[in-house]
VOBA-1610 file (N, C-alpha, C; in pm, whole numbers, padded with zeros to 5 digits, always signed):
BEGIN
Met-03651+00047+00758Met-03531-00013+00762Met-03415+00079+00802Ser-03317+00065+00880Ser-03218+00149+00924Ser-03110+00168+00811Ala-03030+00271+00815Ala-02929+00292+00708Ala-02838+00175+00724Asp-02791+00140+00855Asp-02703+00016+00856Asp-02761-00109+00804Ser-02876-00131+00801Ser-02944-00260+00762Ser-02935-00248+00598Lys-02959-00125+00548Lys-02957-00103+00409Lys-02814-00130+00352Val-02721-00073+00421Val-02578-00079+00384Val-02534-00221+00392Thr-02579-00302+00496Thr-02540-00440+00517Thr-02616-00507+00400Gly-02724-00493+00376Gly-02789-00562+00255Gly-02726-00542+00129Leu-02699-00422+00095Leu-02626-00374-00036Leu-02487-00454-00049Trp-02409-00452+00087Trp-02293-00507+00059Trp-02299-00655+00059Leu-02380-00718+00123Leu-02397-00884+00125Leu-02431-00902-00020Ala-02526-00821-00083Ala-02581-00870-00219Ala-02459-00860-00325Phe-02371-00759-00298Phe-02255-00745-00387Phe-02152-00842-00373Arg-02110-00870-00233Arg-02012-00959-00183Arg-02043-01105-00191Ser-02175-01147-00213Ser-02202-01293-00206Ser-02119-01356-00321Gly-02113-01294-00434Gly-02047-01363-00540Gly-01900-01325-00532Ala-01852-01202-00479Ala-01725-01161-00485Ala-01649-01225-00407Val-01693-01294-00289Val-01613-01348-00189Val-01545-01484-00252Ala-01625-01555-00322Ala-01574-01663-00384Ala-01478-01638-00501Ala-01496-01515-00552Ala-01394-01467-00644Ala-01270-01416-00594Asp-01269-01363-00483Asp-01158-01327-00402Asp-01092-01449-00352Leu-01147-01544-00305Leu-01072-01672-00262Leu-01002-01739-00394Arg-01075-01746-00499Arg-00998-01800-00620Arg-00884-01708-00673Thr-00905-01562-00646Thr-00789-01477-00682Thr-00664-01510-00601Ile-00686-01524-00465Ile-00590-01530-00365Ile-00526-01664-00402Gly-00592-01772-00431Gly-00552-01898-00461Gly-00447-01890-00587Tyr-00490-01828-00696Tyr-00420-01799-00806Tyr-00288-01738-00776Arg-00296-01642-00706Arg-00179-01553-00662Arg-00071-01636-00591Leu-00138-01706-00491Leu-00036-01801-00422Leu+00026-01897-00504Ser-00044-01950-00594Ser+00004-02041-00673Ser+00116-01976-00775Ala+00099-01866-00823Ala+00206-01790-00877Ala+00332-01772-00821Ala+00308-01728-00685Ala+00418-01687-00606Ala+00517-01831-00579Leu+00436-01952-00552Leu+00503-02065-00524Leu+00579-02118-00646Val+00520-02098-00771Val+00581-02139-00902Val+00708-02047-00914Leu+00692-01910-00879Leu+00810-01828-00883Leu+00913-01869-00804Cys+00891-01901-00675Cys+00988-01955-00591Cys+01063-02084-00637Val+00984-02171-00695Val+01049-02279-00754Val+01145-02248-00879Val+01090-02164-00949Val+01185-02118-01059Val+01323-02056-01005Leu+01297-01966-00926Leu+01426-01900-00869Leu+01499-01982-00776Ala+01452-02083-00725Ala+01533-02197-00656Ala+01621-02257-00735Phe+01566-02292-00858Phe+01635-02367-00970Phe+01741-02278-01034Ala+01705-02152-01059Ala+01785-02068-01145Ala+01913-02001-01050Ser+01888-01999-00916Ser+02005-01942-00829Ser+02020-02001-00711Asp+02124-02042-00684Asp+02162-02124-00564Asp+02155-02040-00425Ala+02151-01910-00447Ala+02149-01818-00339Ala+02006-01779-00304Phe+01901-01822-00377Phe+01772-01789-00352Phe+01716-01843-00211Leu+01746-01973-00187Leu+01694-02039-00068Leu+01777-02008+00056His+01881-01942+00044His+01964-01911+00168His+01871-01845+00278Ser+01891-01855+00384Ser+01797-01796+00485Ser+01823-01637+00494Asn+01932-01593+00471Asn+01943-01443+00463Asn+01856-01375+00347Asn+01866-01458+00227Asn+01793-01400+00101Asn+01643-01400+00130Leu+01584-01523+00188Leu+01461-01531+00216Leu+01393-01424+00324Leu+01481-01401+00430Leu+01449-01300+00525Leu+01446-01153+00476Asn+01543-01143+00376Asn+01543-01002+00314Asn+01427-00993+00208Val+01389-01108+00140Val+01262-01097+00069Val+01141-01055+00163Leu+01130-01115+00270Leu+01014-01087+00352Leu+01028-00940+00407Arg+01138-00893+00441Arg+01166-00763+00490Arg+01125-00669+00384Gln+01157-00669+00264Gln+01131-00595+00154Gln+00977-00584+00128Ala+00922-00718+00122Ala+00784-00717+00103Ala+00700-00648+00210Ser+00758-00655+00337Ser+00678-00600+00432Ser+00683-00448+00433Leu+00775-00406+00392Leu+00789-00234+00364Leu+00693-00203+00275Leu+00687-00280+00155Leu+00603-00246+00054Leu+00451-00266+00081Phe+00432-00359+00166Phe+00286-00394+00204Phe+00239-00291+00292Leu+00307-00239+00376Leu+00275-00122+00475Leu+00227-00016+00387Leu+00292+00018+00296Leu+00259+00125+00204Leu+00145+00087+00122Ala+00136-00042+00070Ala+00014-00062-00019Ala-00106-00100+00045Ser-00117-00144+00171Ser-00225-00184+00240Ser-00329-00076+00251Gly-00292+00050+00292Gly-00379+00167+00308Gly-00425+00211+00158Leu-00332+00194+00073Leu-00370+00238-00079Leu-00473+00141-00130Thr-00466+00019-00090Thr-00574-00079-00119Thr-00722-00034-00087Leu-00729+00017+00020Leu-00861+00071+00067Leu-00912+00181-00030Val-00821+00261-00058Val-00853+00384-00156Val-00900+00311-00288Ile-00825+00216-00345Ile-00855+00160-00471Ile-00983+00079-00462Leu-01015+00020-00349Leu-01161-00029-00335Leu-01271+00058-00359Thr-01247+00194-00334Thr-01353+00295-00358Thr-01346+00340-00509Ala-01278+00276-00590Ala-01244+00315-00725Ala-01172+00447-00731Gly-01090+00465-00633Gly-00993+00597-00625Gly-00853+00558-00650Leu-00757+00651-00630Leu-00622+00626-00638Leu-00557+00728-00572Asp-00436+00699-00506Asp-00361+00780-00426Asp-00208+00768-00502Leu-00178+00879-00580Leu-00050+00876-00643Leu+00053+00949-00550Ser+00025+01000-00449Ser+00103+01084-00364Ser+00176+00996-00251Val+00157+00865-00242Val+00212+00787-00131Val+00362+00791-00133Gly+00440+00782-00241Gly+00576+00788-00248Gly+00629+00925-00194Ala+00558+01031-00244Ala+00611+01156-00190Ala+00568+01188-00055Asn+00449+01120-00009Asn+00430+01127+00135Asn+00519+01057+00232Val+00565+00946+00184Val+00681+00871+00253Val+00800+00970+00261Gly+00836+01042+00165Gly+00959+01120+00152Gly+00949+01240+00261Leu+00832+01313+00243Leu+00813+01433+00350Leu+00806+01373+00484Ser+00731+01275+00504Ser+00697+01227+00635Ser+00846+01164+00699Ala+00909+01106+00620Ala+01052+01063+00668Ala+01134+01162+00706Cys+01143+01284+00626Cys+01231+01385+00645Cys+01186+01459+00782Ile+01064+01476+00791Ile+01012+01548+00910Ile+01038+01464+01032Ala+01018+01338+01029Ala+01055+01250+01138Ala+01204+01243+01176Ala+01282+01246+01067Ala+01429+01254+01101Ala+01469+01369+01149Thr+01430+01471+01118Thr+01483+01614+01179Thr+01430+01623+01319Val+01301+01573+01349Val+01243+01585+01481Val+01335+01502+01578Ile+01363+01377+01526Ile+01445+01272+01609Ile+01574+01352+01649Lys+01638+01408+01544Lys+01772+01460+01560Lys+01758+01585+01655Ser+01669+01658+01647Ser+01662+01786+01713Ser+01618+01755+01861Ser+01511+01664+01879Ser+01463+01648+02007Ser+01529+01535+02086Gly+01575+01443+02010Gly+01650+01317+02072Gly+01520+01217+02104Ser+01406+01249+02084Ser+01295+01158+02097Ser+01242+01079+01980Val+01266+00960+01988Val+01233+00874+01874Val+01064+00868+01880Leu+01012+00869+01984Leu+00859+00864+01995Leu+00805+00995+01927Leu+00857+01105+01969Leu+00798+01215+01911Leu+00828+01238+01768Gly+00943+01185+01726Gly+00983+01193+01582Gly+00879+01105+01504Ser+00866+00981+01548Ser+00780+00900+01484Ser+00625+00932+01480Ala+00582+01000+01588Ala+00445+01059+01578Ala+00435+01180+01471Ala+00560+01246+01462Ala+00546+01355+01365Ala+00549+01309+01220Gly+00623+01207+01202Gly+00622+01132+01066Gly+00487+01070+01035Val+00417+01015+01134Val+00282+00944+01102Val+00174+01070+01087Gly+00201+01163+01177Gly+00103+01280+01159Gly+00111+01346+01042Cys+00234+01362+00980Cys+00246+01423+00849Cys+00177+01349+00744Gly+00202+01213+00744Gly+00128+01127+00653Gly-00011+01141+00659Leu-00069+01138+00783Leu-00214+01150+00793Leu-00259+01280+00755Ala-00187+01385+00762Ala-00233+01507+00717Ala-00249+01529+00579Ile-00143+01467+00499Ile-00151+01470+00359Ile-00248+01383+00303Gly-00292+01269+00375Gly-00401+01174+00339Gly-00533+01253+00366Leu-00560+01330+00459Leu-00673+01403+00503Leu-00696+01509+00384Ala-00580+01580+00368Ala-00600+01666+00232Ala-00638+01607+00104Asn-00576+01495+00088Asn-00630+01418-00038Asn-00767+01398-00033Gly-00819+01338+00085Gly-00945+01306+00094Gly-01038+01407+00088Leu-01019+01536+00139Leu-01101+01659+00128Leu-01101+01702-00010Met-00993+01695-00090Met-01008+01743-00236Met-01096+01647-00312Val-01086+01531-00271Val-01160+01425-00351Val-01321+01427-00298Ala-01341+01424-00183Ala-01459+01404-00124Ala-01551+01535-00126Val-01490+01653-00082Val-01553+01774-00064Val-01539+01875-00187Met-01425+01871-00246Met-01404+01974-00354Met-01425+01898-00503Arg-01453+01763-00479Arg-01490+01681-00591Arg-01406+01675-00704Leu-01258+01680-00670Leu-01163+01664-00784Leu-01156+01514-00801Pro-01114+01499-00932Pro-01097+01344-00960Pro-00968+01293-00871Pro-00979+01180-00838Pro-00852+01139-00747Pro-00714+01139-00818Phe-00724+01109-00938Phe-00596+01125-01017Phe-00535+01255-01016Ile-00615+01364-01035Ile-00574+01494-01029Ile-00526+01552-00907Ala-00614+01520-00809Ala-00586+01560-00659Ala-00473+01503-00613Thr-00438+01367-00623Thr-00333+01304-00554Thr-00201+01324-00635Tyr-00219+01344-00771Tyr-00101+01379-00855Tyr-00056+01516-00832Gly-00145+01604-00799Gly-00111+01750-00770Gly-00034+01738-00618Met-00094+01675-00531Met-00024+01646-00408Met+00114+01581-00404Leu+00115+01485-00500Leu+00267+01441-00514Leu+00366+01546-00538Trp+00331+01642-00641Trp+00426+01747-00660Trp+00443+01851-00541Val+00332+01879-00474Val+00335+01973-00370Val+00416+01908-00244Ala+00410+01779-00228Ala+00479+01723-00119Ala+00626+01709-00165His+00656+01677-00285His+00786+01667-00336His+00860+01817-00312Gly+00794+01920-00362Gly+00831+02048-00361Gly+00878+02101-00203Ile+00779+02064-00115Ile+00804+02102+00030Ile+00932+02027+00082Thr+00939+01889+00043Thr+01043+01815+00087Thr+01179+01868+00044Tyr+01190+01910-00078Tyr+01317+01965-00113Tyr+01351+02100-00065Trp+01248+02175-00041Trp+01258+02316+00027Trp+01299+02286+00170Tyr+01221+02193+00241Tyr+01256+02175+00380Tyr+01399+02114+00401Met+01440+02025+00326Met+01579+01958+00340Met+01693+02062+00287Ala+01654+02127+00185Ala+01758+02220+00133Ala+01902+02151+00104Gly+01880+02039+00042Gly+02003+01969+00002Gly+02084+01902+00108Thr+02027+01903+00238Thr+02113+01838+00344Thr+02065+01698+00368Thr+02142+01631+00439Thr+02108+01468+00472Thr+02097+01472+00632Val+02003+01406+00673Val+02009+01371+00813Val+02020+01229+00839Tyr+02130+01205+00919Tyr+02159+01052+00930Tyr+02203+01040+01069Gly+02224+00905+01108Gly+02267+00858+01257Gly+02166+00863+01348Phe+02075+00780+01347Phe+01971+00760+01449Phe+02009+00657+01570Pro+01931+00668+01668Pro+01955+00565+01787Pro+01928+00426+01744Gln+02015+00322+01803Gln+02004+00198+01757Gln+01878+00150+01785Ser+01797+00193+01903Ser+01661+00139+01927Ser+01562+00169+01816Phe+01585+00289+01761Phe+01506+00323+01638Phe+01541+00244+01514Arg+01665+00237+01489Arg+01704+00151+01385Arg+01653+00007+01376Ala+01636-00049+01494Ala+01594-00183+01505Ala+01463-00203+01458Leu+01368-00092+01445Leu+01243-00099+01386Leu+01254-00141+01237Gly+01348-00105+01167Gly+01369-00130+01019Gly+01455-00244+00979Ser+01561-00251+01068Ser+01663-00354+01041Ser+01706-00444+01149Gly+01612-00458+01276Gly+01634-00533+01374Gly+01568-00668+01360Tyr+01591-00769+01452Tyr+01536-00903+01442Tyr+01467-00919+01579Phe+01362-01009+01583Phe+01311-01091+01710Phe+01294-01228+01672Leu+01363-01311+01746Leu+01345-01451+01731Leu+01391-01494+01588Gly+01492-01417+01538Gly+01538-01439+01395Gly+01453-01409+01295Val+01351-01332+01326Val+01266-01287+01215Val+01258-01127+01212Pro+01289-01064+01085Pro+01294-00917+01100Pro+01154-00844+01153Ile+01180-00734+01227Ile+01071-00682+01293Ile+00963-00640+01194Pro+00997-00573+01078Pro+00895-00528+00984Pro+00800-00641+00959Val+00842-00768+00962Val+00762-00892+00915Val+00660-00895+01020Tyr+00673-00881+01155Tyr+00571-00878+01252Tyr+00481-00769+01232Met+00513-00649+01190Met+00437-00541+01165Met+00342-00578+01051Met+00400-00646+00946Met+00330-00669+00823Met+00205-00774+00859Phe+00241-00870+00953Phe+00130-00969+00969Phe+00023-00895+01065Gly+00080-00812+01159Gly-00020-00747+01239Gly-00107-00658+01165Phe-00044-00565+01080Phe-00148-00479+00998Phe-00227-00579+00896Leu-00177-00677+00862Leu-00269-00763+00769Leu-00390-00808+00840Ala-00365-00850+00972Ala-00495-00891+01065Ala-00585-00782+01080Leu-00511-00659+01108Leu-00601-00542+01135Leu-00673-00500+01018Gly-00613-00496+00891Gly-00674-00450+00786Gly-00779-00544+00731Thr-00759-00649+00742Thr-00850-00776+00696Thr-00974-00754+00785Phe-00975-00749+00920Phe-01073-00728+01007Phe-01165-00604+00957Phe-01080-00498+00942Phe-01139-00365+00909Phe-01235-00380+00786Ala-01176-00435+00676Ala-01224-00446+00543Ala-01354-00544+00531Gln-01319-00662+00619Gln-01420-00753+00608Gln-01534-00771+00709Arg-01507-00719+00834Arg-01581-00744+00943Arg-01643-00626+00997Thr-01623-00501+00960Thr-01677-00383+01003Thr-01772-00312+00911Thr-01858-00234+00970Thr-01960-00163+00886Thr-01886-00080+00802Tyr-01783-00013+00843Tyr-01688+00078+00756Tyr-01645+00014+00639Gly-01586-00117+00664Gly-01551-00192+00538Gly-01653-00223+00447Gln-01772-00258+00498Gln-01891-00295+00417Gln-01914-00180+00319Glu-01910-00053+00393Glu-01952+00072+00318Glu-01842+00092+00202Ile-01714+00071+00243Ile-01613+00091+00140Ile-01626+00002+00025Tyr-01659-00126+00039Tyr-01688-00205-00080Tyr-01806-00150-00153Ala-01914-00122-00084Ala-02037-00075-00143Ala-02017+00051-00227Ile-01935+00146-00182Ile-01891+00262-00250Ile-01833+00217-00384Gly-01730+00129-00377Gly-01647+00091-00500Gly-01755+00011-00593Ala-01828-00057-00552Ala-01932-00143-00629Ala-02017-00048-00695Asn-02082+00051-00639Asn-02186+00151-00703Asn-02195+00261-00603Arg-02123+00359-00641Arg-02148+00475-00546Arg-02271+00539-00520Glu-02347+00553-00634Glu-02468+00615-00621Glu-02579+00534-00550Ala-02573+00413-00577Ala-02656+00304-00495Ala-02610+00311-00343Ala-02483+00321-00312Ala-02444+00333-00173Ala-02499+00451-00111Arg-02499+00573-00182Arg-02537+00690-00126Arg-02683+00688-00096Leu-02763+00608-00189Leu-02924+00610-00194Leu-02945+00517-00061Ser-02846+00436-00028Ser-02877+00327+00084Ser-02828+00384+00214Gly-02785+00509+00222Gly-02757+00578+00333Gly-02600+00577+00391Val-02517+00531+00285Val-02383+00536+00317Val-02323+00694+00308Pro-02255+00734+00404Pro-02198+00857+00399Pro-02071+00872+00316Val-02093+00881+00191Val-01982+00849+00096Val-01875+00947+00123Ala-01901+01085+00129Ala-01781+01185+00156Ala-01700+01150+00272Arg-01770+01105+00375Arg-01687+01082+00503Arg-01613+00957+00482Arg-01663+00865+00420Arg-01582+00724+00406Arg-01471+00753+00303Leu-01486+00849+00210Leu-01385+00862+00115Leu-01270+00943+00189Ile-01303+01027+00264Ile-01199+01103+00355Ile-01141+01004+00453Leu-01212+00898+00501Leu-01146+00804+00586Leu-01041+00730+00521Val-01064+00669+00393Val-00974+00579+00320Val-00856+00659+00285Tyr-00866+00777+00249Tyr-00738+00861+00204Tyr-00657+00891+00332Ala-00735+00921+00447Ala-00646+00944+00561Ala-00595+00819+00600Val-00637+00704+00616Val-00580+00572+00631Val-00453+00548+00539Ser-00486+00591+00420Ser-00365+00558+00315Ser-00253+00639+00350Gly-00267+00777+00387Gly-00177+00873+00437Gly-00120+00820+00552Ala-00193+00771+00657Ala-00124+00742+00778Ala-00041+00619+00765Met-00080+00531+00674Met+00016+00405+00641Met+00125+00446+00580Ala+00132+00538+00483Ala+00236+00592+00415Ala+00325+00664+00534Gly+00280+00740+00622Gly+00356+00796+00737Gly+00416+00680+00805Leu+00349+00577+00837Leu+00423+00471+00922Leu+00517+00400+00833Ala+00497+00366+00718Ala+00600+00305+00627Ala+00717+00400+00620Ser+00681+00529+00623Ser+00817+00609+00606Ser+00911+00608+00750Ile+00840+00576+00864Ile+00923+00548+00983Ile+00995+00419+00971Val+00938+00315+00919Val+01013+00199+00908Val+01127+00198+00809Phe+01105+00268+00679Phe+01192+00295+00594Phe+01303+00380+00630Leu+01275+00475+00716Leu+01378+00558+00776Leu+01469+00491+00858Ala+01412+00405+00942Ala+01495+00323+01035Ala+01582+00236+00966Arg+01531+00178+00847Arg+01617+00079+00764Arg+01731+00152+00694Met+01694+00275+00641Met+01793+00347+00569Met+01898+00407+00652Asn+01860+00462+00768Asn+01946+00537+00860Asn+01985+00667+00810Ser+01900+00730+00715Ser+01933+00850+00666Ser+01813+00900+00594Ala+01810+01055+00580Ala+01701+01100+00501Ala+01745+01216+00425Glu+01697+01220+00306Glu+01736+01343+00228Glu+01610+01359+00122Gly+01631+01466+00037Gly+01519+01515-00026Gly+01463+01422-00132Asp+01529+01315-00182Asp+01477+01240-00277Asp+01439+01099-00215Ile+01428+01094-00071Ile+01389+00956-00025Ile+01240+00949-00067Gly+01192+00833-00098Gly+01059+00806-00126Gly+01018+00789-00276Glu+01102+00859-00349Glu+01091+00860-00496Glu+01098+00714-00547Gly+01014+00687-00626Gly+01006+00552-00695Gly+00924+00448-00606Leu+00856+00482-00486Leu+00778+00397-00417Leu+00642+00394-00464Thr+00590+00470-00542Thr+00448+00491-00580Thr+00404+00376-00653Leu+00490+00363-00768Leu+00427+00243-00864Leu+00450+00113-00817Pro+00546+00074-00733Pro+00550-00072-00664Pro+00439-00069-00578Ala+00390+00036-00506Ala+00287+00017-00415Ala+00144-00010-00484Ile+00138+00066-00593Ile+00017+00040-00690Ile+00024-00103-00744Ala+00142-00146-00788Ala+00155-00264-00846Ala+00123-00386-00758Ala+00161-00358-00625Ala+00130-00470-00521Ala-00009-00495-00496Ala-00094-00373-00505Ala-00234-00387-00479Ala-00294-00464-00600Leu-00246-00423-00726Leu-00308-00466-00837Leu-00276-00618-00877Ile-00159-00639-00861Ile-00121-00788-00851Ile-00191-00873-00773Gly-00222-00815-00657Gly-00296-00892-00543Gly-00446-00910-00578Gly-00500-00839-00688Gly-00628-00883-00709Gly-00711-00759-00696Thr-00669-00655-00641Thr-00754-00531-00615Thr-00784-00470-00751Ser-00923-00432-00779Ser-00964-00385-00903Ser-00956-00229-00917Leu-00900-00164-01022Leu-00907-00032-01039Leu-01052+00022-01040Phe-01142-00056-01083Phe-01270-00018-01110Phe-01346-00011-00963Gly-01291-00060-00861Gly-01336-00049-00735Gly-01428-00175-00692Gly-01437-00191-00564Gly-01526-00293-00501Gly-01469-00443-00503Val-01366-00452-00552Val-01316-00586-00553Val-01151-00581-00516Gly-01123-00672-00425Gly-00990-00688-00359Gly-00991-00710-00218Thr-00864-00753-00162Thr-00859-00781-00043Thr-00709-00740+00017Val-00696-00712+00145Val-00576-00666+00192Val-00479-00778+00180Ser-00533-00917+00213Ser-00444-01042+00205Ser-00397-01051+00060Gly-00462-01028-00032Gly-00431-01018-00163Gly-00310-00923-00196Thr-00316-00814-00149Thr-00207-00716-00155Thr-00094-00751-00093Leu-00093-00842+00016Leu+00033-00892+00072Leu+00092-00989-00017Ile+00004-01076-00090Ile+00068-01179-00186Ile+00126-01090-00310Gly+00043-00985-00345Gly+00112-00915-00458Gly+00232-00848-00418Ala+00259-00791-00296Ala+00387-00742-00248Ala+00493-00843-00260Leu+00455-00973-00215Leu+00545-01092-00216Leu+00593-01116-00362Ile+00494-01133-00459Ile+00526-01153-00591Ile+00628-01059-00641Leu+00586-00925-00638Leu+00671-00817-00705Leu+00811-00825-00628Thr+00818-00848-00508Thr+00947-00848-00441Thr+01019-00969-00485Leu+00975-01079-00511Leu+01028-01200-00553Leu+01088-01173-00689Val+01014-01110-00780Val+01058-01070-00911Val+01174-00990-00915Leu+01177-00889-00834Leu+01285-00796-00818Leu+01415-00868-00761Asn+01376-00942-00663Asn+01483-01021-00597Asn+01561-01124-00684Gly+01482-01190-00776Gly+01522-01276-00879Gly+01604-01209-00976Met+01576-01087-01013Met+01651-01010-01117Met+01784-00976-01055Asn+01787-00945-00920Asn+01918-00904-00851Asn+01996-01022-00845Leu+01947-01134-00805Leu+02027-01279-00795Leu+02081-01310-00923Leu+02008-01297-01033Leu+02047-01338-01171Leu+02119-01225-01236Thr+02159-01115-01159Thr+02254-01007-01202Thr+02199-00944-01321Ile+02069-00928-01333Ile+01998-00848-01437Ile+02028-00699-01407Asn+02057-00619-01497Asn+02084-00481-01492Asn+01968-00426-01400Ala+01997-00337-01311Ala+01893-00273-01226Ala+01791-00179-01298Ser+01849-00118-01406Ser+01785-00034-01488Ser+01663-00093-01560Trp+01658-00226-01564Trp+01553-00292-01624Trp+01429-00303-01525Gln+01465-00288-01387Gln+01343-00325-01294Gln+01231-00237-01301Pro+01245-00098-01332Pro+01121-00005-01343Pro+01037-00056-01467Met+01111-00103-01585Met+01040-00144-01685Met+00950-00270-01663Val+01023-00374-01590Val+00957-00490-01548Val+00819-00455-01456Thr+00849-00359-01364Thr+00755-00333-01283Thr+00623-00280-01361Gly+00656-00184-01464Gly+00555-00127-01542Gly+00473-00236-01625Ile+00552-00329-01657Ile+00499-00436-01754Ile+00405-00509-01673Ile+00438-00547-01538Ile+00360-00623-01451Ile+00226-00529-01421Val+00232-00408-01401Val+00110-00339-01371Val+00017-00345-01499Ile+00078-00322-01606Ile-00017-00326-01723Ile-00076-00460-01731Leu-00009-00560-01724Leu-00062-00692-01720Leu-00179-00717-01625Ala-00143-00662-01504Ala-00248-00681-01390Ala-00380-00605-01440Val-00375-00492-01499Val-00476-00414-01535Val-00565-00485-01643Leu-00481-00538-01747Leu-00537-00592-01852Leu-00625-00721-01796Leu-00564-00797-01712Leu-00628-00922-01654Leu-00753-00873-01576Asp-00750-00759-01515Asp-00865-00715-01434Asp-00980-00661-01532Thr-00928-00602-01650Thr-01027-00555-01734Thr-01102-00681-01801Phe-01019-00761-01839Phe-01074-00884-01902Phe-01181-00964-01806Ala-01139-00982-01684Ala-01227-01038-01589Ala-01350-00966-01580Arg-01348-00830-01568Arg-01472-00752-01551Arg-01555-00767-01671Lys-01496-00749-01785Lys-01587-00769-01902Lys-01652-00912-01913Arg-01569-01020-01871Arg-01632-01150-01888Arg-01752-01174-01783Gly-01718-01108-01660Gly-01831-01105-01570Gly-01959-01036-01612Glu-01929-00914-01680Glu-02047-00844-01724Glu-02116-00927-01849Ala-02042-01002-01929Ala-02108-01073-02037Ala-02191-01186-01983Arg-02157-01244-01858Arg-02221-01355-01802Arg-02356-01308-01737Asn-02343-01166-01694Asn-02470-01121-01628Asn-02568-01055-01736
//
């Protein structure tokens, strides 16, 4: 039997029951999002205004771009704590290249390339140097922050071409451009995770890394791949974020890591690995964005938002742990 056949068999054996669980999870999350919309519609007259709804979609799309790559990492039972710092450094490099060269394309390529390089470094530390993902990516968080503050030296880069700004704040047929990007990468990410051998191997690694290795999965290479994808998506998110903000400084990107992790966990991706979907992460991003949008509409002090995000993360992990233990008890 070929290695691909072994991997496919292992993945199908694991996913046969997980697919139904994923569909139930997505259904539960969609129901929660709809209930939240109904509550906010009654609580605030401004919620259903088209401008507010489009703003929710725009914010959710930025969060999804960052969290979608992170989802693949978590599926392998890993973690990438450097995504926020990655966004900051990538955005600052992209900003300075755009201003110095006048080329939006070159600057965007530099930003995505920076994100990819950071992701590759994380993958090598985890897969080759065998560092725990938490330690490797937490260290990279501080390295990236340090480089960003040194690189920017307290300066701010601002004022980009309108053609570039449209990427973050423009519209097409009345819909924000980042929303189109969100659905485009949703389709791409879903196809990659659910319909390719690479995706099968990623789920297999998260389900049982040793069994995946014995079945012929190149575990190290797949781990490098998912961290590289996570880094590249952080680089892409930095470009959209920069286009929206129209400025870059040393602290850009701070505070984005926890919401990205929260979006993946709320969407049903398990920290234990092997369970979750990219589409679930999109719903998680919508739910988190709706919660924060509702707090703004109800004029709740913004200083409470990090606490609320943290509580949501804790609840998501508790639910995941409970579901896992219940599944083990049944088996």
